[in-house]
C-alpha positions, -999 to +999 in steps of 0.1 A: +815-528-669+836-540-695+864-571-694+890-579-728+911-607-723+936-605-761+949-631-758+917-651-768+904-627-785+874-618-767+859-586-747+826-584-720+810-546-725+778-543-715+761-504-723+721-497-705+700-486-726+668-458-706+641-450-743+605-438-731+580-460-730+542-432-747+507-454-736+478-437-761+463-426-726+491-427-705+521-402-691+549-408-703+576-439-684+609-444-690+627-479-691+662-493-687+673-521-700+701-536-689+720-554-717+758-571-715+775-580-754+801-608-761+833-603-785+852-621-808+882-603-819+883-613-854+909-603-888+879-576-898+875-560-860+853-565-829+825-587-841+793-594-818+791-634-804+758-627-777+734-608-758+713-606-734+697-589-709+711-586-672+682-575-643+681-539-634+666-529-600+663-490-594+681-498-555+710-511-580+712-543-565+697-575-588 
């Protein structure tokens, strides 16, 4: 998902990050995070204004 408003100089993006977690006595598991970032356009480029974790369900439902 990406939303850009060039007039207001703001944007929102969402990224999905998969990480492998290994505890000493258990097999590795995959953890999935969805992160939404709010961006502001500045004279020096796009800068992150805020981050938030978005709930994830393996079935695709929130």
